[in-house]
C-alpha positions as CSV (number, residue, x, y, z in Angstrom):
1,X,26.5,1.2,-1.6
2,X,24.8,-2.0,-2.8
3,X,21.2,-2.3,-1.8
4,X,20.1,-6.0,-1.6
5,X,16.4,-5.6,-0.6
6,X,13.8,-3.0,0.2
7,X,10.9,-2.6,2.6
8,X,8.6,0.0,4.0
9,X,7.8,-0.3,7.7
10,X,4.3,0.8,8.8
11,X,3.3,1.2,12.5
12,X,-0.3,0.1,13.1
13,X,-2.4,-0.9,16.1
14,X,-3.5,-4.2,14.6
15,X,-0.7,-5.9,12.7
16,X,-2.7,-8.9,11.7
17,X,-5.6,-6.8,10.3
18,X,-3.3,-5.0,7.8
19,X,-1.4,-8.2,7.0
20,X,-4.6,-10.1,6.3
21,X,-5.9,-7.2,4.2
22,X,-2.8,-7.0,1.8
23,X,-2.8,-10.8,1.6
24,X,-6.5,-11.0,0.6
25,X,-6.7,-7.9,-1.6
26,X,-3.3,-7.2,-3.0
27,X,-1.8,-10.8,-3.2
28,X,1.0,-10.4,-0.7
29,X,2.3,-13.5,1.1
30,X,3.7,-13.7,4.6
31,X,7.5,-13.8,4.6
32,X,7.9,-13.8,8.4
33,X,5.9,-12.9,11.5
34,X,6.2,-12.7,15.3
35,X,4.2,-11.0,18.1
36,X,3.7,-7.4,16.9
37,X,5.4,-7.9,13.6
38,X,4.7,-9.1,10.1
39,X,6.7,-8.9,6.9
40,X,4.9,-9.5,3.6
41,X,6.3,-10.0,0.2
42,X,4.9,-9.8,-3.4
43,X,7.0,-11.1,-6.2
44,X,6.2,-8.0,-8.4
45,X,6.2,-5.2,-5.8
46,X,10.0,-4.8,-5.4
47,X,9.7,-4.3,-1.7
48,X,8.3,-5.9,1.4
49,X,5.6,-4.4,3.5
50,X,6.4,-4.6,7.2
51,X,3.9,-3.9,9.9
52,X,4.9,-3.2,13.5
53,X,2.5,-2.9,16.3
54,X,2.4,0.6,17.8
55,X,3.7,0.8,21.3
56,X,6.4,-1.9,21.0
57,X,9.0,-1.1,23.7
58,X,11.8,-2.2,21.4
59,X,11.0,0.3,18.6
60,X,13.8,2.8,17.8
61,X,13.9,5.7,17.4
62,X,11.2,6.4,19.9
63,X,10.3,9.6,18.0
64,X,9.1,7.5,15.0
65,X,7.1,5.0,17.1
66,X,3.8,6.6,16.4
67,X,1.1,5.4,14.0
68,X,1.7,5.3,10.2
69,X,0.0,8.5,8.9
70,X,0.3,11.0,6.2
71,X,1.6,8.6,3.6
72,X,0.4,6.6,0.6
73,X,1.6,3.1,-0.3
74,X,1.5,3.2,-4.1
75,X,1.6,0.4,-6.7
76,X,1.5,0.7,-10.4
77,X,-0.8,-1.8,-12.1
78,X,-1.6,-2.9,-15.7
79,X,-5.5,-2.8,-15.6
80,X,-6.7,-0.2,-13.1
81,X,-10.3,-0.5,-14.1
82,X,-10.4,-4.3,-13.5
83,X,-8.6,-3.9,-10.2
84,X,-11.0,-1.2,-9.1
85,X,-14.1,-3.4,-10.0
86,X,-12.5,-6.4,-8.2
87,X,-11.7,-4.5,-5.1
88,X,-15.0,-2.6,-4.9
89,X,-16.7,-5.9,-5.3
90,X,-14.7,-7.3,-2.5
91,X,-15.9,-4.6,-0.2
92,X,-12.7,-2.6,0.3
93,X,-13.0,0.9,1.7
94,X,-12.4,3.2,-1.3
95,X,-11.3,6.6,0.0
96,X,-10.8,8.2,-3.4
97,X,-12.9,6.8,-6.3
98,X,-11.1,6.1,-9.6
99,X,-10.2,9.3,-11.5
100,X,-7.7,10.4,-14.2
101,X,-5.4,13.4,-13.8
102,X,-4.7,15.5,-17.0
103,X,-1.1,14.3,-17.0
104,X,-2.2,10.7,-17.4
105,X,-2.3,9.3,-13.9
106,X,-5.4,7.1,-13.5
107,X,-5.7,6.0,-9.9
108,X,-7.8,5.3,-6.9
109,X,-7.1,5.0,-3.2
110,X,-8.3,2.6,-0.5
111,X,-7.8,2.1,3.2
112,X,-7.0,-1.0,5.2
113,X,-8.6,-1.7,8.6
114,X,-5.9,0.4,10.3
115,X,-6.5,3.3,8.0
116,X,-3.3,2.8,5.9
117,X,-4.0,4.3,2.5
118,X,-3.0,2.3,-0.6
119,X,-3.1,3.8,-4.1
120,X,-3.2,1.8,-7.3
121,X,-2.2,3.8,-10.4
122,X,-2.0,3.1,-14.1
123,X,-0.3,5.6,-16.5
124,X,-2.5,6.4,-19.5
125,X,-2.4,8.9,-22.3
126,X,-2.5,12.5,-21.0
127,X,-5.8,14.3,-21.7
128,X,-4.1,17.7,-21.5
129,X,-1.9,18.4,-24.6
130,X,0.7,20.2,-22.4
131,X,1.6,16.8,-20.8
132,X,1.7,14.9,-24.1
133,X,5.2,13.8,-25.3
């Protein structure tokens, strides 16, 4: 198999709200859009974010047509503290403030207007010796 592109598709009630949020706060650009659909790209993300309006009659399989829930959209960044300050200053809804795990994962989580949770992470030196290499 040769994979030529990647995307994650998220079902949300308000496609434009999520699309506008990732454009404004995460630097994505619109690749294409139609009624109830938007695909956004970021040159460094390695995948597109696709938003589909919940309740579209064309969605298949019907068992997966519900709202995006129980997942994290995660991006690794180079300067987590600067991104945190910028996004907090822009008024994003932070659902988990910045913290560092003992294994070296420094991260925070935020939600878009549809409640989709995005996590930014930066890998730092572990604070617990058992995780040091």
